[in-house]
C-alpha positions as CSV (number, residue, x, y, z in Angstrom):
1,X,92.7,114.2,85.2
2,X,90.5,113.9,88.3
3,X,92.5,110.8,89.4
4,X,95.8,112.7,88.8
5,X,94.6,115.5,91.1
6,X,93.1,113.2,93.7
7,X,96.4,112.4,95.5
8,X,97.1,116.1,96.0
9,X,93.6,116.8,97.2
10,X,93.7,113.9,99.5
11,X,96.9,115.1,101.1
12,X,95.4,118.6,101.5
13,X,92.3,117.2,103.2
14,X,94.2,114.8,105.5
15,X,97.4,116.8,106.3
16,X,96.5,120.4,105.4
17,X,97.5,122.4,102.4
18,X,100.7,123.5,104.1
19,X,101.9,119.9,104.5
20,X,101.5,118.6,100.9
21,X,104.5,116.5,100.0
22,X,106.6,116.9,96.9
23,X,104.8,114.0,95.3
24,X,102.0,116.4,94.6
25,X,104.2,118.2,92.1
26,X,104.3,115.0,90.1
27,X,100.5,114.9,90.2
28,X,100.3,118.4,88.9
29,X,102.9,117.7,86.1
30,X,101.0,114.6,85.0
31,X,97.6,116.4,85.0
32,X,99.1,119.3,83.1
33,X,100.8,117.1,80.5
34,X,97.6,115.1,80.0
35,X,95.4,118.2,79.7
36,X,97.9,119.8,77.2
37,X,97.8,116.6,75.1
38,X,94.0,116.6,75.3
39,X,93.9,120.2,73.9
40,X,96.9,120.1,71.5
41,X,96.9,116.6,70.1
42,X,93.5,115.0,70.6
43,X,91.2,117.9,69.7
44,X,89.4,117.8,73.0
45,X,88.7,121.5,73.2
46,X,85.4,123.0,72.0
47,X,87.1,126.4,71.8
48,X,90.1,125.3,69.8
49,X,88.5,122.5,67.8
50,X,89.9,119.3,66.4
51,X,93.3,120.7,65.4
52,X,96.7,119.2,66.3
53,X,98.9,122.0,67.7
54,X,102.6,121.7,68.2
55,X,105.1,119.5,66.4
56,X,105.4,115.8,67.3
57,X,104.6,116.5,71.0
58,X,107.2,119.1,71.5
59,X,106.4,121.2,74.6
60,X,105.8,124.5,73.0
61,X,103.3,125.7,75.6
62,X,103.2,126.5,79.3
63,X,106.5,128.3,79.4
64,X,108.5,125.8,77.3
65,X,108.4,128.1,74.2
66,X,111.8,129.7,75.0
67,X,113.7,126.6,73.8
68,X,111.3,125.2,71.2
69,X,110.1,126.4,67.8
70,X,106.6,127.6,67.9
71,X,104.1,126.9,65.1
72,X,101.2,128.8,66.6
73,X,100.5,132.4,67.2
74,X,100.9,134.0,70.7
75,X,97.2,134.4,70.9
76,X,96.7,130.6,70.2
77,X,99.4,129.7,72.7
78,X,97.6,131.8,75.4
79,X,94.3,130.2,74.5
80,X,95.9,126.7,74.8
81,X,97.3,127.7,78.2
82,X,93.9,128.9,79.3
83,X,92.2,125.7,78.2
84,X,94.8,123.5,79.9
85,X,94.5,125.5,83.1
86,X,90.7,125.3,83.0
87,X,90.8,121.5,82.5
88,X,93.3,121.0,85.5
89,X,91.3,123.4,87.7
90,X,88.0,121.6,86.9
91,X,89.7,118.2,87.7
92,X,91.0,119.6,91.0
93,X,87.5,120.8,91.9
94,X,85.9,117.5,91.0
95,X,88.5,115.5,93.0
96,X,87.9,117.8,96.0
97,X,84.1,117.3,95.7
98,X,84.4,113.5,95.4
99,X,86.8,113.2,98.3
100,X,84.7,115.4,100.6
101,X,81.7,113.3,99.6
102,X,83.6,110.2,100.7
103,X,85.7,111.7,103.5
104,X,85.1,108.7,105.9
105,X,86.5,106.3,103.3
106,X,89.4,108.7,102.7
107,X,90.2,108.7,106.5
108,X,90.1,104.9,106.6
109,X,92.4,104.7,103.7
110,X,94.8,107.2,105.1
111,X,95.0,105.3,108.4
112,X,95.5,102.0,106.6
113,X,98.3,103.5,104.5
114,X,99.9,104.9,107.6
115,X,99.8,101.4,109.1
116,X,100.8,99.3,106.1
117,X,102.5,101.8,103.7
118,X,101.0,100.1,100.6
119,X,97.7,98.5,99.9
120,X,96.7,96.1,97.1
121,X,93.4,96.7,95.2
122,X,91.7,94.0,97.2
123,X,92.9,95.6,100.5
124,X,91.6,99.0,99.4
125,X,88.2,97.5,98.8
126,X,88.3,95.9,102.3
127,X,89.3,99.2,103.9
128,X,86.5,101.0,102.1
129,X,84.0,98.3,103.1
130,X,85.2,98.6,106.7
131,X,86.7,95.1,106.8
132,X,90.0,94.5,108.5
133,X,93.2,94.1,106.4
134,X,94.9,90.9,107.5
135,X,98.5,90.2,106.5
136,X,100.4,87.0,107.3
137,X,103.6,87.9,109.2
138,X,106.4,85.5,108.4
139,X,109.2,85.2,111.0
140,X,112.3,85.3,108.9
141,X,114.6,84.7,111.9
142,X,114.3,80.9,111.8
143,X,116.8,79.2,109.5
144,X,114.1,77.4,107.4
145,X,112.5,80.7,106.6
146,X,115.7,82.5,105.6
147,X,116.3,82.8,102.0
148,X,119.6,83.3,100.3
149,X,120.0,85.7,97.4
150,X,122.3,82.9,95.9
151,X,120.3,80.1,94.4
152,X,121.1,76.6,95.6
153,X,121.4,73.6,93.3
154,X,120.8,70.1,94.6
155,X,122.5,67.4,92.5
156,X,120.5,64.4,91.4
157,X,121.0,61.3,93.6
158,X,122.1,59.1,90.7
159,X,124.5,61.6,89.2
160,X,127.3,61.2,91.7
161,X,130.0,63.8,92.1
162,X,130.5,64.2,88.4
163,X,127.4,66.4,88.3
164,X,129.2,68.9,90.5
165,X,132.3,69.3,88.2
166,X,131.4,71.1,85.1
167,X,133.3,70.2,81.9
168,X,133.5,72.2,78.7
169,X,131.6,71.0,75.7
170,X,132.6,71.2,72.1
171,X,130.9,74.1,70.3
């Protein structure tokens, strides 16, 4: 959950809360779905206990109950919503605390992402350690570096021209 909220928190810290992109909504949805499953399927709530709520993962909570059959009381549904919100809020606070604690690393990563767009795991490690990220730039403008999307076939030297003319085979 903390990881899911980390992207949104990082954007808030780097760009400001008013400039968070729409990708953050995906983070929220993922965290909410995970927290809901923790509470309703995996029994990870002290308050609600180890009971599976819902039917085969149907989204009967968090506003989805209009179109789904409910098999819990309104009070239990409210309690589930409260637990889910609490888990997501705690994950947000933990992500915020961790990223503030490592704000210099966050700024280095943000700058590297602005420069390279994507980073591998090894490159993330280098950035955090303060090492430079070096990428080999290939000049694709020379003919020997250009690649065709159509594969080329080179006939064997001893095959002659017969290898270039396909012939049907009996099935």
